N, C-alpha and C positions, 0 to 999 in steps of 0.2 A: 749169376748176379752181375758179372763183368759185362755180359752182353746187354743186360737190362740197363745198366748205367750208361753204356756207350750209346744205346738207342735213344735214351733220354737226352743226352748231350747233343747228339746229332739233330734231334727234333727241335731243340731250342735254337740251334744254329740256323736251321732252315726257316724258322719263323721270326727270327730277330730282324729288326729293321736295319737296313744298311747304315753305316756311320754317317754318310752324307746327308741323311734325313735331317740330322741335327744342325747342319750348316745352313739350311734354307731359312731365310728370314723374311721372305716376301709374305705379305698378308695372305692367308689361305682363303678367306671368304670376304664378302662385303662388296659393295658397288665400287666401280672405278670412275675416274673423272670422265664425264661424258664428252663426246666430240661431235660437233654438228657435221652434217654431210659435207664432205670435202674431197677434192681430188688432188693427188700429188703426182708429179711427173719427174722422172729422173733420167739422166744419161750416164752410161757406164764407159769408163776409159781405163786403159792400162797405163798406170803411172801418170795419169793426168793428161795423156796425149791421145789425140784422135777420138773417134766415136765408135766404140765397139758394140754398143747395144743400148737399148732403152727399156724402161718399164714404168708402169703407172700403178697407183694404189687408189682405190675409190672406197671411202668410208661412208657407210650409211646410205647405200643405194636404195632408191625408191623402187621396191619390188613387191607389188600387190600379191604376187604368188606366195610370198613368204611373210605374212603379216606378223608372225610371232618371233621374228628374228631380226637382229641387226646384222647386216651383211657387210663384209669386207671383200672386195674383189681386186685381184692383181693380175696383170698380164704383161708380157714383154718378151724380149729375145735378142739374139745377136744380130749385128748389122755389118754390112760392108765386108772388109777383109776378114773380120772375126767370124762372120757367118760362113765364109768359104772354108775356114779352118775348123770351125766348131758350130755347125748349124743347130741352133737350139731355140726353142720357143716354150713358153709355159703359160698356163692359165690356172689361177688358184681362186677358190671361193671358200671363205670362212663364215660359218653361221655362229653368231654369238647371242647370248641371252641379252635382250635389249635393256634389262634393268641393271645387270651386273657387268655386262660386257665380257663375261667368261665364255670360253668356247664350248660348243655342243657338237659341232661337226666340221670336218674339213674335207673338201674334194678338190681334185686338180687333175690336169693333164700336162704332161711334159713330152716334147718331141725332140729327139736327137737324130737328125737324118731320117732313116726309115724306121727307127725304133720309137714306139709310142708307149708311154707309161701312164696308166690310170690310177689315181690315188683316191682312197676312201677311208676316212678315219672318224671315229666317234669318241667324244670326251664325255665321261660320266663319273659318278662318285667312286667307281672302282679304278679309274685310270683312263688310258687310251688304248683302243683296239681298232684294227682295220686291216686293209689289204693294199698291196702294191702289185698291180697287174701289168706286166710288160709284154708287148707284142712286137715281133720282128720276124720278117720272112715267113709270115703265116703261122708262126709258132708263138704260143702264149704261155707265160709262166706267171704263177700267182704266189706271192709271199704274204703270209699272214703274220701279224705280230701283235703283242700285247705289252703294254707298259703299265705296271700296277702301282702307279703313284696317283692318289686321288685328286691332287690339286695341280695337275699339269696345265701349263699354258701353251697355247699355240703361237704361231709366228706373229700374228697381228695382235692377239690379246696380250702377248708378252710386251709388245711395244706400248699398248694402251695402259698396261699395268705400270711400266716404268714411268710414263709421263704423268701418272697419277700420284707419284711419291714426291716427298720434299726434295730429294736429290741434294743432300747436304755435301759440301766439299769433303773429300777423303772418305766418304762413306762407301761401304761395299754392300751390294745387293746380290743375293744368291737365290736362284730360282731353278725349278725343273722345267725345261722347255722342250716341247715336241714340235719343232718348226715345220717339218714336212714329213719325213718317213722315219727319222731317228730321234731318240731322246738325248738330251744333253743336260749336265749340271752346268749351269751358266752363271758366271760371276761377273758382275758389272761394278767397276771401280769409278767413283765420281772424282775425276781429276780436278775439276774446278771450273770457274767461269773465265771466259775470254772472248775477245772479238775475233770472229772467224768469217772470212769472206765478206767482211764489212757488216757483220750482224752479230749481236750479242748472243752467245751460245753457252751451253753446258757441255763440256767434253767428257765422254765416257770411254773407258777402256774395257773391252769385253774379252773374256776367255771362256772356253768351253771344253768339257771332258765328256766324251761319249759314254752313255750308260748302257751297259751290255744287257743281254736278255736275263742274266741271273742277278741283275741290279748292281753289279760291281762296276767300277769306273775303269775306263780304258786310259791308262796313263801314257803320255807320250814324252819322249825325251826332249822334243822340240815342239811344245804345244803352240798352236796357231792362235793369234789374237787379232782383234780388230778395234778400230776406234770409230766412234760416232759423235758428231756434233749435233745436239738438239738445240733448237731455237729457245732462248731464255725468255719466254713470254707465255701467254696463256695457251698458245697452240702446242708448243713443245713438239715440233715435228723435226725429223731428221733433215739437216741441211747438207751434210756430207758424211759419207762412210768410206773408210779405208781398210783394206785387208790384204792378206797375202794369198795368192792362188798358185798352183803348180807352175803356171806360165809367167808368174811375176806379180808385182803389186797392182792392185785394182783400186780405182777410186770411183765413187758414185756421187754425183752432184744433183741437188734439187734444181730443176729448171723452171718449174711452174707450180704454183699453189693456187688452186681455184676453190673458193668457198661457194658451195652449191646452194 
């Protein structure tokens, strides 16, 4: 009898939803605010000094090859002295449902010197699953992973979700985000409205906790946070982003917004 009761309890524990499920308050379904085809270009600097890298994001690329998807493409990398210390380039492509702007697939390539990493992930009602394939010195390693949360958002669909919300001052938004290869419980605090870099903006503070394979959270004694300023207009695009990296504080500035 004792063994039977123990097995029953363990079975319940294995199937119970993690406590953080109840923290998520982002809408699970429904369309997001549409965005017309546009290109954003950014420059990366360490503590606002110098030019360490650049990247661009293209929303709504005209791609006849993929008529059933809304595409978001991003690419960039390190420059100058930063490239000498940390040679890095990336290219990401997200496939979104054109009606809901929810993710269906994410592919990408990252290059760090001689190391090349190929990414391929799918989003479906069961969650996120995919592979990370790393090749270096003619050796290839493949890591498969699965994140069993059905309403996961990707890197760009997460941004599109945020810009679709009212974003009331002092509100906190909680979502399950799978930006590239790892899932995070992401919390966005709406700090308020202010003029930033000469433009009306909404300031957001963002914190994230890594979600482990067993769906538990990886708590850190000194969790990393970031700040983002979104334009306080119909576009709601990132104007500046600030965060801490192992090498120090990093700032990212919008340098060009082109409506295609």
